N, C-alpha and C positions, 0 to 999 in steps of 0.2 A: 378886597380881591385884588390879584396880582396884575399888574399892567401888561400891556400887550408885548412889550419888550421881554419882560420876565418870562411870560408864557412862551414866547418864540425862542428864547435862550434856552428854557427847559426841554421844548421839543427838539432843538439842534443837539442838545446833550443827548437825548434818547437816541436819536438817529444816529449820532456818532458811536454810542455804545453798541448798537445794532450792528453798524457797519464793522466795527472792530470783532464783534462776534461772528460775523459772517466771514471774515478774513480768517479768524482762528479755525472755523469749521472747515473752510476750503483747505486750509494747511494740514488739518487733520485727516481730510479725506485723501489728499495727495499722499500723506504718509501711509495711510491705510492701503492706498492702491499699490504703493511701493512693497509693502509687507506682503499683499497678496501675489504680486508677480514673483517675489522671492520665494513664497510657499510653492508656486506652480512650478518654479525651477527646481526646487527640492523634490517635489512630486515626479517630475520627469526624471531626475537622477534615480529616485527609489524605483521608477518603472524600469530603467535600464538595469539596475541591480537585480530586480525581480525576474527579468527576462534572462540575465546571465545565471541565476539560481535554477531557473527552470531548465535551461540548457545542460547545466551540471547534473541536475537530477535525472534529465532524460538519458544522459550518457551513462550515468551510474546504474539506472534501472536497465538500460539495454546491456550492459556488462553483465549484471546480475542475471539477466534473462538467459543470456547466452551461457554463462557459467552453469545455471540450473538445467538447461537443455544438455549440455555436455555431461553433467552428473546423471541426468535421466538417461541418456545413451548408454553410460557406463554400467548403470544399475540393471538396464534392460538387458545388456550384453551378459552381466554376471548371472542374473536369473535365467537367462536362456541356457548358459553353460551348466548352472546347477540343475535345471530341468532335465537336460540331455543325460547328465551323469547319473540322476536319481533314477530315470527310466532304464538306463542301462543296468544299474544294480539291481532294481527290482525285477527286471526280466530274469536275472540269475537267481534271484531269490524265489521268483513265482516257479521257476522249475524245479527248485529244490523242495518247496512245499508241496508241489503236485506229487513228487517222489514219495515224500513223507506220509502224505495222506493216503497214497496208493500202497504203501507198506502197511499202514495202520489197517485199513480196510481188509487187505490180504491176510494180515494176523487175526483180525475179528473173525473172518469166515473160517480160518483154519481152526480157532478155538471152538466156534460154534459147531462146526461139523464134528470135531472131536467129542464135544459134549452131548451132541445128538446121537452119535454112534455109541458112545457109553451108556446113554439112557435107553436106547433101543436094542441093546444087545441081549 
């Protein structure tokens, strides 16, 4: 069986090993804390970039929206002019169709009356 001094030396060695391990763990934790802080800084930088992109997209969408509204106004004006022109043209055509139908009905009555007078003669 080992003597008391040997056991004490063994225990002192073990405690020294554990103390060295604790120092290494503390060093690793400090390094990890530094990396986390660096990561936080990068995330804040990315947040700024995302806000910049959001602003650019908002400006781009606003420009597109105003451009679309301008095109909508142009189309509305064009369709209104086209409608007015078509109403004007159809008004002239409507009068001509009325005359044509009137002439055809008159011709039909003339032919019918001639046929009836020939039949009943």
